[in-house]
C-alpha positions as CSV (number, residue, x, y, z in Angstrom):
1,Q,-0.2,-161.0,-2.4
2,A,-3.2,-161.8,-4.6
3,S,-6.2,-159.5,-4.4
4,Y,-9.7,-160.6,-3.3
5,K,-10.8,-159.9,-6.9
6,S,-8.4,-162.4,-8.4
7,S,-9.2,-165.1,-5.8
8,R,-12.9,-164.6,-6.5
9,L,-12.3,-164.7,-10.3
10,K,-10.3,-167.9,-9.9
11,C,-13.2,-169.5,-8.0
12,R,-15.7,-168.3,-10.7
13,M,-13.5,-169.9,-13.4
14,R,-13.5,-173.1,-11.5
15,L,-17.3,-173.0,-11.3
16,C,-17.5,-172.1,-15.0
17,V,-19.2,-168.8,-14.4
18,S,-16.3,-166.5,-15.1
19,G,-17.9,-164.1,-17.6
20,L,-15.7,-165.4,-20.4
21,G,-17.3,-166.4,-23.7
22,E,-17.2,-170.1,-22.6
23,D,-19.6,-170.4,-19.7
24,P,-21.3,-173.8,-19.9
25,R,-23.4,-173.2,-16.8
26,Q,-24.8,-170.0,-18.3
27,H,-25.4,-171.8,-21.6
28,R,-23.1,-169.4,-23.4
29,D,-20.6,-171.0,-25.7
30,T,-20.5,-168.5,-28.6
31,G,-18.8,-165.6,-26.9
32,R,-15.9,-164.0,-28.7
33,C,-12.8,-162.5,-27.3
34,R,-13.0,-158.7,-27.1
35,N,-9.4,-158.4,-28.4
36,C,-9.0,-160.9,-31.3
37,N,-12.6,-162.2,-31.9
38,E,-11.6,-165.8,-31.4
39,F,-13.8,-168.0,-29.2
40,E,-13.0,-167.0,-25.6
41,S,-12.4,-170.2,-23.8
42,M,-10.4,-170.4,-20.5
43,K,-7.6,-171.9,-22.5
44,H,-7.7,-169.0,-24.9
45,F,-7.7,-166.4,-22.1
46,M,-4.9,-168.0,-20.2
47,F,-2.6,-169.2,-23.0
48,K,-3.4,-167.9,-26.5
49,C,-4.9,-164.4,-26.6
50,P,-2.3,-161.8,-27.8
51,A,-3.8,-159.1,-25.6
52,Y,-2.3,-160.8,-22.5
53,E,1.1,-161.7,-23.9
54,N,3.0,-159.6,-21.3
55,E,1.0,-161.0,-18.4
56,R,1.4,-164.6,-19.7
57,H,5.2,-164.1,-20.1
58,Q,5.4,-163.0,-16.5
59,M,3.3,-165.9,-15.3
60,L,5.4,-168.5,-17.2
61,T,8.7,-166.9,-16.1
62,F,7.5,-167.1,-12.5
63,I,6.6,-170.8,-12.9
64,K,9.8,-171.6,-14.6
65,T,11.9,-169.8,-12.0
66,N,10.1,-171.5,-9.1
67,T,9.7,-175.1,-10.3
68,S,12.0,-177.7,-11.7
69,E,12.7,-177.9,-15.4
70,T,10.7,-181.2,-15.6
71,V,7.6,-179.7,-13.9
72,F,7.8,-176.6,-16.2
73,N,8.2,-178.7,-19.4
74,D,5.3,-180.9,-18.4
75,F,3.2,-177.8,-17.7
76,I,3.7,-176.2,-21.1
77,Q,3.4,-179.5,-23.0
78,D,-0.3,-180.0,-22.3
79,L,-2.4,-176.8,-22.0
80,D,-5.4,-178.6,-20.7
81,C,-3.3,-180.1,-17.9
82,A,-1.7,-176.7,-17.4
83,L,-5.1,-175.1,-17.0
84,Y,-6.1,-177.7,-14.5
85,S,-2.9,-177.0,-12.5
86,L,-3.6,-173.3,-12.5
87,L,-7.2,-173.7,-11.5
88,G,-6.5,-176.4,-9.0
89,D,-6.8,-175.8,-5.3
90,H,-3.1,-175.5,-4.6
91,D,-1.2,-173.3,-2.2
92,N,2.0,-173.3,-4.3
93,V,3.7,-171.8,-7.3
94,F,0.7,-172.5,-9.6
95,N,-1.7,-170.7,-7.3
96,V,0.5,-167.6,-6.9
97,A,1.1,-167.6,-10.7
98,M,-2.6,-167.9,-11.5
99,L,-3.8,-165.2,-9.1
100,T,-1.1,-162.8,-10.2
101,Y,-2.0,-163.4,-13.8
102,L,-5.7,-162.9,-13.1
103,D,-4.9,-159.6,-11.4
104,S,-3.1,-158.2,-14.3
105,A,-4.8,-159.9,-17.3
106,W,-8.3,-159.2,-16.1
107,N,-7.4,-155.5,-15.7
108,V,-6.3,-155.5,-19.4
109,R,-9.4,-157.4,-20.4
110,S,-11.6,-154.8,-18.6
111,K,-10.1,-152.0,-20.6
112,L,-10.7,-153.6,-24.0
């Protein structure tokens, strides 16, 4: 079960007010990742930052286990589309995966 905190964070990410370095509505586009000093976009936070490798692996394993091979392959082929799938308003595998990832990755981010 996803926490209120992760559901709230998902909503904030959809509204572009997440607190990540990339926050267009807050006119902040130069924020650096606390872990690796790369530009902290949503794509970086979800798919690229080495600080969240374990959490990302768990998310991808969950999606792969609970979807077809075609859906999973399509998901990992295009990270922009994958991000849209995760941020979308779905009550399915992607929603569970996203909320679980946010619970664990945001806790790691908070400790950096």
